[in-house]
C-alpha angles and dihedrals in degrees: 000000000000091000092046092052093045092054096043118106092208129020118200127183128196095226139021089243092056092044092052093045092052092045091053095045101039101026093229132121117260127191130203128248116160126199113284131217130223106265092229089066093058113090119218091225136055114267116216100187131229101254095254121159115293117258143208117220127202135348125336104226101209129053087211089055090057090052092049092046091054092049091049099047098038111106093002095109090233116129117210124191112206120208119192104144089276092292115133106135094125098058117134088220139031125276088243090056090053093047091052087057093051097260114121118195109208107228097198123082113249115208117216098267092049092046092047089052089052091049092049090054096045120101090223143330125249116216115189113211139166133299093214091220131113092277093058109107092194102037099141092047092049094049099044113020124084112216110236090217090072095069088040092054098042096043099043101038111007087224113163114249125224109198116202117209138034118357091229097064114113090246094051094045091051098050093046094043092051095040095235099122147338143256130242133179125246091264126109101230092046090047092051092049090052091048090052093050098043090048094051106112098235095045092044091051092049092053092048093051090049090052091049089051094059101030097099090056087074099050118127090222107121094359095120092048090048091055094049094046091047091048090053093053098036092235137063113297088221140346100259093125100045 
C-alpha cells in the first residue's frame, strides 16, 4: 500500500477518518471524495416525511452488530423494516428470529425509485454501526469507513439517521457533525430515548432541513470531470467535497 500511495498522482479517501489514518501511517497527503448520488434522485425541495415506520437500508457489516441490534430492539415496541434487495443469506439467525424481535427483512428487491419513496415516507432510518470494543468484529471498518448509504439517504430523502453504536465511528461522527441525526448505544432504554427525540416533530424537521442543506454536495453532476481535473493537477480541482 505504501508503494501504491507513493506512486499515485492523486490519493482520495472516502472519509476524513480514513484520510487522517492513512496520512499518519504512510506520511502522504490524502484528499477527500465521498460517495456521490445520481442527481435525479435529489429533490429540489425539503422532504418532511409521512411518519411511516423507521427502516434499515443495506447490509449490516458485522455479525455482532446484528446480535446487538436484535437485543436492543427486542421488546422495545419499535418496528423496523429492513431493505437489502431481498438478500439476507448471511444472517447469523433466522428471518423468523428477527421478526420476533421487531425487525422485518423485506424479501422483495426494491429498485431505487421504490426505495427512495420508502425513505421519503419513513420517520427516520436506523444505521447499525460498531461498538469499537474487543467484541466488535468490524472495528476498523466502523471507525474509518463511511457507509455509502448515508449520502444516498440524506440526499434522496432527507430522512434523519439514528446511528447505533459508538459515537466515534465514522458514521456517527458524520451524522452528528452535519446535524442530520443522532447516536444511541446498543441498549434498549437509550435506543427508546433516541427514538422519542428523533421522532419529535421539531427535532425531526431540523434534521431534515440540515440534510436538505447539504444534499447537493453529494450530486454526481461534475464528479467525473472533477476527478480527471484533479488527477491532472495532482490535487483537488476545487473544495466541493471538504
